[in-house]
N, C-alpha and C positions, 0 to 999 in steps of 0.2 A: 275484455276491456282492460287497458293498462291501469296499474295501481293508482297513479296520480289522478287520472281522469275519473276512476271509480270513486276516489275520495271527494273529488269536486262534485260529482253527481249526488253523493250523500249529503254534502254541505248544502247544495241547492234545495234538496228535499227538506232539510232541517230549517232552512231559512224561510220556507213558506212559498206560496204560489208566486209565479212571475207576473208582474203587472205590465200592461202594455205600455210601450214608449209612446210619447205624444208626437213623435216625428218618425218618419220612415227612413230607411237606409238610402233610398233614392233621393229624398229631400236633403239628407246630410251631404251626399255626393254633389248635388246641385249647388248647395250653399258653399261648399268648399271650392268648387270650380269658379263660381261667381266672385268670391272674395279673393281668390288667387289672381284673377284678372284685375281686380280693384287694388291689389297690392297690400292687403291687410287681412288679418285672420277672421275666420267666420265666427259669428256670435251664436252660441248655444247656451248662454247663461240662464240658469234656472230651469232649463228644459229637462225632460225625462228622456234619456236614451237607453233606458234599462233593457238589457238583453240583446241589444243590437250587435252585429258583427262588424266592427270597425277595423279589423285586422289590416295592417299594411297601408292604411290611409295616411295621408299627410295632413296632420292636425296641428302643425307648427303654428304658433301664434294665435290659436283659436281661443275664444273666451268660453270656458266651460265652468265659470264660477257658479257654485251652488247647484250644479247639474247633478241629476241622478244617473250615475254610471254603474249601478249595481248590475253584476252579471254581464257587463259589456266585455266583448272580446277586443283587446287592444294588441293582439299578437303582432309584433314587428311594426307597430304604428309609430309615427314620428310626432311626438308631442313637445318638441323643442320650443321653449319659450311660451308654452300654453298657460293660460290662467285656469287652474283647477282649484282655486281657493274655496274651501267649504264644500267641495264635491264629495258625494258618497260613492265609494268605489268597492264596497263589499263584494267579494266573489268575482271581481274583475280579473280577466285573464291578461297578464302583462308580460308574457314571455317575449324577450327580445325587444321590448318597447323602449323608446328613447324619451326620457323626461328631462333631458339636459336643460338647465336654467328655467325649468317650469316652476310655476307658483302653486304649491300644494299646501299652503298654510291652512291649518285648521280643517284639512280634509280628513276623511275617514277611510283608512286603508286596512281593512281587516279580512282575514281568511281569503287572501288573494290566491288565485291559481297561478303558480309560478313555474310549473314544470309538468311534463307529460308523465313522469314517473315519480318515485318517492324522493329522488334527489335531483337537484338542479344541475343541468349540464352547462358548460361554459357558453354554448351558443344560445341558451335560454335566459341568461342573465340580463336584467334590465339595467338601464343607465339613468342615474339621478345626479349626474355631475353638476355641481353648483345649483342644484334645485333647492327651493325654499319649502321645507316641510315644518316650519315653526308651528308648534301647537297642534300638530296633526295627531290623530289617534291611529296607532300602529299595532297590529297584532297579526303578523304574517311572517313569511320567510323571505329574507332579502339576501340569502346566501349567494356569494360570488358576485353580487351586484356592484357596479361601479358608482360609488357615492362620494367621490372625492369633493371636498370643500362644500358639501351640502350643509344647509342650515337646518339642523334638527333640534334647535333650542326649544325647550319646553314640551317636547313630544311626550305623549302619554302612551307608553309602550310596556308598562309593567304587567306581568301575568296576574290575573284575578284568581287568587288562591282559594276563593270560595266556590269556584266552579271548575274543578279539575277531576271530575269523576271518570273521564275517559283518558286520563294521563295528562302530564304537564303540557299545556298549550302556551307557548311563549313566543316572543319576537326573536327571530333568528337572523343574526348578521354573520354567521360563520363564513369565514373566508372572504368576506366582502372587503373592498378597497374603500376605506373611510378616511384616508389621509387628509388631514386638514379640516375635517368636518367639525361642526359645532353642536355639541350635546349639552350646552350649558342649561342647568336647571331641569334636565329631562328626567322622567320617571322610567327607569329601566330595570326594575326588579325582575330577576330571573331571566333576563335577556341573555342570549348566547352570542359571544364575540370570539368563539374559538378560532384561532389561527387567522383572525381578521387583521388587516393592515390599518393601524390606528396611529401612525406616526404624526405627531403634531396635532392630534385631535383634542378638542376642548371638552372635558367632562366636569368643569368647575361647577360646584353646587348640585351635581346630579345625584339622584338616588340610584345606587348600583347594588341594592340589596340582593345577595345570592346570585349576582350575574356571573357568567362564566367567561373569563378572559384567558383561559389556558392556551398557551402557545401563541398568543396574540403579540403583535409588535406595537408596543405603546411608547416607543422611543420619542422623547420630546413632548409627550402628551401632557396636558394640564389637568390634574386631578384635585386642584385646590378646593377644599371644603366639601368634597364629595362624601357620600355615605356608602362605604364598601363593606358593610357588615355581612359576613357570610360569603363574600365574593371569592372566586377561585382565580388566582393569578399564577398557577403552576406553570413553569417554563415560559412565562411571559417575559418579553424584553421591555424593561422599565428604564433603560439607559436615558439619563437626562430628563426623566419625567419630573414635572413640577408639582410642588405642593403635597408630596407624599406624607410629610410630617403633620399635615392638617386633615388627612383622610380618616374619617371615623371608621373604626373596625378594620383597618388595613392590616393584613398579615403578609409580610414580604414572602415571595416564593422561596421554597426550599432550595438551597444551593446544592448543585450536583458536582 
């Protein structure tokens, strides 16, 4: 078994038994077909689709608000403009999924399966362009993902340092494209933004305690009122960054 899939299997065991969905894959397909003919998205709000394989399905515009999507496979699925507000997506498989302009506000996206191996390959990256993740709970790997202009204001993505017996588990945006994204007021303690594209990104009022921005492009970013105590900005591009004089604990990167 490949390392990434082996890790996913371990996480499933740790998460407990799989509960049956209250709808079948055949019913999902039928609902999608019917609503496509009707010209609007299918409604699965509040339903349990736990464990279903929805890979490569067209769920664009679907209403999945408050749905249980734990362990669901969304590999290559189209969720453009879908409403996933308040959805539970723990251990969901999202390789190559498209969440462009989707509403994921207050959703739970933790321990997502994002690759077949230990590292995300470019063709496995998900798209969250202009998606709304305001207030969402994040604890997963978003490395290489396209998250341009996404609304991540108020996200809760800080590592829980009380539960790190197996090594540091943190939200990882390494190499992601987050240009123009909004992290205002977000909790991002220990998050990794290594070599991420963050030009014009808004971090105003965010908690960046011990976050890793090494090698990141923060040109034109807004860091006004952020708390960057212990954060690493080594080799980061901070050209035209705003509010640096108001950043708590900020240490400029060492000149080379």
